[in-house]
C-alpha positions, 0 to 999 in steps of 0.5 A: 921367543925359543922354548928353552928345554929342560931336562930333570934327572932323579926319582922321588917326591924330590923330583916330583916337587920340582916339576909340579913347579916348573910345569907352569913355565910357559916358554920351556919343553919339560923331559923328565929322565926317571930312575927304575932301579927301586926294589921296595914295597909296592914296586919291588914286589910287582917288578918281582912277580912281572919282571918289569922295570920299577914303576913308583917313580913313573908314577909319582912324575905322571901325577905331577906333570899333569896338567890338572888334578883329575879323579884318575891322578888322585886315583893313581896315588891310593894305596890299598890298605897294606899286608903284613905279608908278601901275599900276591894280591892288591893288598898294600900295592898303589894303584897308580902301580897296578895300572902301570903293571897291567897297561905294560902287561896289554900293551907289550912295553913298559915305554908305550904304557907310559905314553898312553897314560900321558895322554890319558892324564895330559901330561906337560912334558916327555916322562922318560924311563932312564933304561927299559931294563929290570935293574938292580943298585949295588953301593960299595961302602968305604969298608969295602962292603958290597950292598945289594939293592936300592931299598937296602942301601940306606939301612947299612950304618955305613959311609958310601963311596959309590954306586954301580950296576953289575950288568951293562945297562943301556939308556932308553934312546929318548934319555939320551936324545933329551940331554944332548938337546937340553938347555939346562939339565937339572939334578935333584931334589932327593936321594942322591945316591939311590935317586938321582945317581941311579940314572947318572951311572948309565954308561950312556947317561954319562956319556950324553951329560958329557957331550951336552951343551946344557948347564948342569944345575943342581938343586941341593938337599936342605937336610942329610938323610941318614944312613946315605949322607950323613954329615954331608954339607953342600961341597960333599954332595956335589963331590958325589956327583963329580966321583961318579963322573958328572960335573955341576956348573950351578948350586941352588940352596935354599936360604930360609932359616930353618925353625930350631924345633923342627931341627931338633926333631930332625937331628934326632932323627939323625938328620942335619941341616945341609950348610956351605962349607967354603966360599969359593967354588968352581961352580956358581952358588945361588941361595933364594927361598925355596923351601916350606915348613908348613907340617914343621917339616923341611920340604921343598916348595914347588911354587919356589922352585918355579920362580928359581929356575924363572930366574935362572933362564932369564939370566940365562936369556940374557947372557949374564949367568956365569959357570965356573968362572966363565960367562 
């Protein structure tokens, strides 16, 4: 059987959850296109100090796609005790971020440092930063307010209209080619405006998505994100992609009932369950088990994600999956 090419676009822990599950599927080739727009925390400090792209999400993906848990992969996630100030030392830094920074300095190339670590960690798949530039994400709110910086966007009590870059941003050639070659492009899971869209709004990536014959599948968030998707339904999430120039062929939603005790705590923090508000859509909606409540939190389960993608791929192989009403 010919291997399917699966591209996962995003950033943050949600993208890692997807990759940790689907790497166990045998008949696929995986490429992860990862945002480098983060400007907060350890990543932001290193980015400002060494003028290199943000590597925090890259680090998460490296660990999630590693073939096995090793001492190095465990250490990659180790964070030194937090500092009270932005001192130029290791305090508050993540060891994986420091390793990536050191390798970028020694190799002279951010892309080469990622490639080297992929070999060391025996990564299954290709990890591709969306761009090799040092970029700053902006958001335009509904009242016209402009917010600068990915880490600042969710902190503004306003509704996001769009995200954008002020400078010209070029996609990495590998990201463009991966999308053009893909059979399936997965968007998600995670922050729509600050993890997924920062990749899609790069003009060459948007153009590649338009040209690609891949089926675009959005794994929908289970809960809204305060400051970013307040009050959003599933349809609102999809509309955000459409507004930024990306079509969605299929949405995968969790069908579990979230315990009331967990929902109550999320409600107190300003987060609500993402629900479907309409019965008919121009895209297919697939509902299936996706969630884990073991730590009294709403989290996507990597194994359930794997099973859901296996169902999608099996249906594609049998030519019975419908997208947008078309066979």
